[in-house]
Every structure is written in structure tokens, then in C-alpha cells.
C-alpha positions as CSV (number, residue, x, y, z in Angstrom):
1,M,25.8,-4.5,26.0
2,N,27.0,-4.8,22.4
3,I,25.0,-4.4,19.2
4,T,25.9,-4.9,15.6
5,K,26.2,-2.1,13.0
6,E,23.0,-3.4,11.4
7,E,21.1,-3.3,14.7
8,L,22.3,0.2,15.3
9,K,21.4,1.2,11.8
10,D,17.8,-0.2,12.3
11,I,17.5,1.6,15.7
12,L,18.5,4.9,14.2
13,L,16.2,4.4,11.2
14,K,13.2,3.7,13.5
15,H,14.2,6.7,15.7
16,E,14.2,9.0,12.6
17,Q,10.7,7.7,11.8
18,W,9.6,8.3,15.4
19,L,10.9,11.9,15.2
20,K,8.8,12.4,12.1
21,K,5.8,10.7,13.8
22,E,5.8,8.0,11.0
23,K,4.2,4.6,11.4
24,G,6.7,2.0,12.7
25,G,8.9,4.5,14.4
26,E,10.1,4.2,17.9
27,C,12.4,6.2,20.2
28,A,16.0,4.9,20.3
29,D,16.9,3.2,23.5
30,L,20.7,2.9,23.6
31,S,20.9,2.8,27.3
32,G,23.8,0.7,28.4
33,V,24.9,0.0,24.8
34,D,28.7,0.0,24.1
35,L,29.1,2.5,21.2
36,S,32.9,2.8,21.6
37,G,34.5,3.7,18.4
38,V,31.2,3.9,16.5
39,D,30.9,6.6,13.8
40,I,27.4,8.1,13.7
41,P,27.6,11.3,11.6
42,K,24.7,13.6,11.2
43,A,22.3,11.4,13.2
44,N,19.4,13.1,14.9
45,L,19.5,11.7,18.5
46,T,16.9,14.1,19.9
47,G,15.1,12.3,22.6
48,A,17.1,9.1,22.4
49,N,17.9,7.3,25.7
50,L,21.7,7.2,26.0
51,S,21.9,6.8,29.7
52,R,24.8,4.5,30.7
53,A,25.9,4.2,27.1
54,I,29.6,3.9,26.6
55,L,30.7,6.6,24.1
56,S,34.5,6.3,24.3
57,N,36.0,7.4,21.0
58,A,32.6,7.5,19.3
59,E,32.3,10.0,16.5
60,F,29.1,12.1,16.3
61,A,30.2,14.8,13.9
62,G,27.1,16.8,12.8
63,A,24.8,14.9,15.1
64,T,21.8,16.6,16.6
65,W,21.4,16.0,20.4
66,I,18.6,16.3,22.9
67,D,18.7,20.1,23.0
68,G,18.7,20.4,19.1
69,T,22.3,21.6,18.9
70,K,24.8,20.2,16.5
71,K,28.1,18.9,17.9
């Protein structure tokens, strides 16, 4: 499945709100999404669903993952 940069930006914004327990936030569901070549620096992806996501050549410099570590 493909999504636009704007859709991804919106998903990540809502995910950040979800992490902060703010109104309107929701956990990012990127399962099965093709993120090939996407640059997502410093994103906090803790708890996000990335199962079956295609991550070939994606850049996650400084991103925080499920276990809270930075890559």
C-alpha cells in the first residue's frame, strides 16, 4: 500500500498526539505501507504498527522505536 507524504505527515502528527495522550491522537498504523526511500528523521515511532511495512532504503536517523532506543 502506498501513501502520500502528506498522509504520512498527518499519521505521524496524530501518533505524536497519541503518545502525549492529547485529544485527536491515534496510534500510527503503518502496517503494509510502502515506506521505501522515505526520510523520517527524529520521529517517535514508539508503539506504532509497522508489521509488513516495506522499509527498503528508508531513513530513520534519530528516530525512537518501540523499545525507546534511538537508531
